[in-house]
Every structure is written in structure tokens, then in C-alpha cells.
SETI-536911 format. One line per field, with one value per atom (N, C-alpha, C): atom name; residue number from 1; x, y, z negated. Coordinates in Angstrom, 2 decimals. Layout:
# SETI-536911
atom	c(CA	...)
seq	c(NUM	...)
c1	c(X	...)
c2	c(Y	...)
c3	c(Z	...)
***
This chain:
# SETI-536911
atom	c(N	CA	C	N	CA	C	N	CA	C	N	CA	C	N	CA	C	N	CA	C	N	CA	C	N	CA	C	N	CA	C	N	CA	C	N	CA	C	N	CA	C	N	CA	C	N	CA	C	N	CA	C	N	CA	C	N	CA	C	N	CA	C	N	CA	C	N	CA	C	N	CA	C	N	CA	C	N	CA	C	N	CA	C	N	CA	C	N	CA	C	N	CA	C	N	CA	C	N	CA	C	N	CA	C	N	CA	C	N	CA	C	N	CA	C	N	CA	C	N	CA	C	N	CA	C	N	CA	C	N	CA	C	N	CA	C	N	CA	C	N	CA	C	N	CA	C	N	CA	C	N	CA	C	N	CA	C	N	CA	C	N	CA	C	N	CA	C	N	CA	C	N	CA	C	N	CA	C	N	CA	C	N	CA	C	N	CA	C	N	CA	C	N	CA	C	N	CA	C	N	CA	C	N	CA	C	N	CA	C	N	CA	C	N	CA	C	N	CA	C	N	CA	C	N	CA	C	N	CA	C	N	CA	C	N	CA	C	N	CA	C	N	CA	C)
seq	c(1	1	1	2	2	2	3	3	3	4	4	4	5	5	5	6	6	6	7	7	7	8	8	8	9	9	9	10	10	10	11	11	11	12	12	12	13	13	13	14	14	14	15	15	15	16	16	16	17	17	17	18	18	18	19	19	19	20	20	20	21	21	21	22	22	22	23	23	23	24	24	24	25	25	25	26	26	26	27	27	27	28	28	28	29	29	29	30	30	30	31	31	31	32	32	32	33	33	33	34	34	34	35	35	35	36	36	36	37	37	37	38	38	38	39	39	39	40	40	40	41	41	41	42	42	42	43	43	43	44	44	44	45	45	45	46	46	46	47	47	47	48	48	48	49	49	49	50	50	50	51	51	51	52	52	52	53	53	53	54	54	54	55	55	55	56	56	56	57	57	57	58	58	58	59	59	59	60	60	60	61	61	61	62	62	62	63	63	63	64	64	64	65	65	65	66	66	66	67	67	67	68	68	68	69	69	69	70	70	70)
c1	c(0.86	0.00	0.91	0.61	1.39	0.59	1.28	0.64	1.46	0.83	1.53	1.72	2.95	3.27	3.65	3.00	3.29	4.23	5.34	6.32	6.26	6.08	5.96	7.15	7.86	8.96	8.36	8.31	7.66	8.47	9.73	10.55	10.23	9.95	9.68	8.34	7.53	6.21	6.24	7.34	7.42	6.83	6.07	5.55	6.13	6.39	6.92	6.09	5.59	4.86	5.78	5.81	6.68	5.81	5.92	5.20	6.06	5.44	6.19	5.27	5.89	5.15	5.13	3.95	3.82	4.42	4.97	5.51	4.33	4.63	3.60	2.98	3.80	3.27	2.39	2.75	1.92	0.56	0.55	-0.72	-1.56	-0.93	-1.65	-2.25	-1.50	-2.01	-3.21	-3.14	-4.24	-5.48	-5.28	-6.41	-7.02	-6.20	-6.71	-7.50	-6.99	-7.70	-9.03	-9.04	-10.28	-11.31	-10.87	-11.78	-12.35	-11.50	-11.94	-12.98	-12.72	-13.64	-14.95	-14.90	-16.11	-16.96	-16.30	-17.02	-17.70	-17.00	-17.59	-18.78	-18.65	-19.75	-20.97	-20.73	-21.83	-22.51	-21.71	-22.26	-23.12	-22.64	-23.40	-24.72	-24.68	-25.91	-26.88	-26.37	-27.22	-27.91	-27.15	-27.74	-28.78	-28.52	-29.50	-30.81	-30.67	-31.85	-32.63	-31.91	-32.56	-33.29	-32.65	-33.25	-34.51	-34.44	-35.60	-36.74	-36.41	-37.44	-38.10	-37.32	-37.87	-38.77	-38.31	-39.13	-40.44	-40.39	-41.61	-42.54	-41.95	-42.74	-43.44	-42.73	-43.31	-44.26	-44.16	-45.02	-44.63	-43.33	-42.87	-41.72	-41.49	-40.39	-39.11	-38.02	-36.74	-36.75	-37.36	-37.45	-38.28	-39.35	-40.17	-39.39	-38.61	-37.78	-36.77	-36.16	-35.21	-35.88	-37.10	-37.83	-38.09	-38.46	-38.73	-37.47	-36.32	-35.08	-34.35	-34.85	-34.15	-34.64)
c2	c(-1.17	0.00	1.23	2.15	3.38	4.52	5.44	6.62	7.85	8.99	10.26	10.79	10.99	11.49	12.96	13.82	15.25	15.61	16.23	16.67	18.19	18.73	20.18	20.69	21.64	22.29	23.49	23.42	24.47	25.76	25.69	26.90	27.83	27.24	28.10	27.79	26.94	26.55	25.89	25.30	24.56	23.17	22.73	21.37	20.58	19.31	18.41	17.14	16.72	15.46	14.38	13.26	12.15	10.90	10.22	8.96	7.83	6.96	5.84	4.63	3.48	2.24	1.88	1.54	1.13	-0.25	-0.45	-1.78	-2.71	-3.99	-4.99	-4.73	-4.39	-4.16	-2.90	-1.87	-0.66	-0.97	-1.77	-2.16	-2.97	-3.89	-4.70	-3.82	-2.81	-1.90	-1.12	-0.66	0.09	-0.80	-2.03	-2.95	-3.31	-3.48	-3.79	-2.61	-1.40	-0.21	-0.03	-0.30	-0.20	-1.21	-2.44	-3.46	-3.04	-2.46	-1.98	-0.86	0.07	1.18	0.69	-0.28	-0.84	-1.53	-2.24	-2.91	-1.90	-0.80	0.24	0.89	1.15	1.76	0.83	-0.46	-1.43	-1.47	-1.39	-1.39	-0.15	1.00	2.25	2.17	1.66	1.53	0.56	-0.52	-1.49	-0.85	-0.07	0.60	1.63	2.33	3.30	2.60	1.45	0.70	0.19	-0.32	-0.79	0.35	1.51	2.67	3.10	3.16	3.56	2.57	1.28	0.26	0.39	0.65	0.80	2.04	3.13	4.35	4.12	3.41	3.12	2.22	1.25	0.34	1.11	2.09	2.90	3.96	4.25	5.25	6.67	6.91	8.26	8.65	9.94	10.45	10.50	10.74	10.86	12.07	13.15	14.37	14.08	13.32	12.98	12.08	11.17	10.30	11.13	12.12	12.99	13.74	14.22	14.93	14.00	12.77	11.83	11.53	11.51	11.14	12.33	13.53	14.70	15.06)
c3	c(0.00	0.00	0.00	0.90	0.97	0.39	-0.26	-0.84	-0.48	-0.61	-0.49	-1.91	-2.28	-3.61	-3.48	-4.24	-4.20	-5.34	-5.00	-5.98	-6.03	-7.24	-7.41	-8.20	-7.63	-8.32	-9.05	-10.37	-11.15	-11.20	-10.90	-10.92	-9.76	-8.58	-7.43	-6.75	-7.37	-6.87	-5.49	-5.11	-3.85	-4.05	-3.07	-3.11	-1.96	-2.22	-1.21	-1.26	-0.10	-0.02	0.52	-0.20	0.17	0.29	1.41	1.58	1.03	0.23	-0.31	-0.46	-0.55	-0.72	-2.20	-2.69	-4.08	-4.29	-5.47	-5.80	-6.12	-6.14	-6.44	-7.82	-8.80	-10.15	-10.19	-9.42	-9.37	-8.76	-7.69	-7.05	-8.03	-8.76	-9.75	-10.85	-11.30	-12.33	-11.81	-10.58	-9.98	-9.86	-9.39	-9.24	-10.59	-11.61	-12.95	-13.51	-13.31	-13.79	-13.06	-11.75	-10.97	-11.48	-11.74	-12.26	-13.62	-14.46	-15.77	-15.62	-14.71	-14.49	-13.89	-12.97	-12.39	-13.46	-14.38	-15.46	-16.38	-16.69	-17.53	-16.83	-15.53	-14.78	-14.76	-14.59	-14.60	-15.96	-17.03	-18.39	-18.63	-18.17	-18.31	-17.56	-16.33	-15.53	-16.18	-16.76	-17.44	-18.64	-19.42	-20.58	-20.15	-19.05	-18.53	-18.16	-17.49	-17.09	-18.29	-19.29	-20.52	-21.22	-21.29	-21.93	-21.19	-19.86	-19.06	-19.24	-19.28	-19.46	-20.83	-21.86	-23.21	-23.29	-22.72	-22.73	-21.98	-20.86	-20.09	-20.91	-21.61	-22.44	-23.57	-24.13	-25.20	-24.66	-23.38	-22.75	-23.13	-23.33	-23.67	-22.74	-22.66	-21.84	-22.67	-22.01	-22.70	-23.64	-23.19	-24.04	-25.30	-25.15	-26.31	-27.27	-26.76	-27.61	-28.37	-27.69	-28.36	-29.50	-29.29	-30.34	-31.54	-31.26	-32.34	-33.16	-32.50	-33.17	-33.79	-33.57	-34.12	-35.50)
***
């Protein structure tokens, strides 16, 4: 996998873009992080669906639930 790496010289604000190939371990780290983020996103969506289903079952809106819990 190739990436463009931007190097910024803070002394003179010059930027340089360098194309480089990621190492196998870097690719594995990226893939592991992506899998972790996908799992978190799926968990969040699942909780949203459960919450919406519960509110529908109770016949109240999210704003009404907030009022009850405040």
C-alpha cells in the first residue's frame, strides 16, 4: 500500500509530500484499527436501534424520555 506522507517544516512553513510504501506491520495496524472502528460503529448503531425500538414500544419520543429522566 502506498501513501503520500506530508512533511511540514515548522521553521519556514514549507511542506513536502513524499510517496512511500507502508511496511507490512503498518498495514496490519491500519487494518486492525479499521476493524476496531467498524465494530464500535456497529455497536453504536445497534444501541440506537434498541433505543428507538424501546421508545416506540413505550409510545414516547426521545425528548419525552429525556424529560422523564431529568
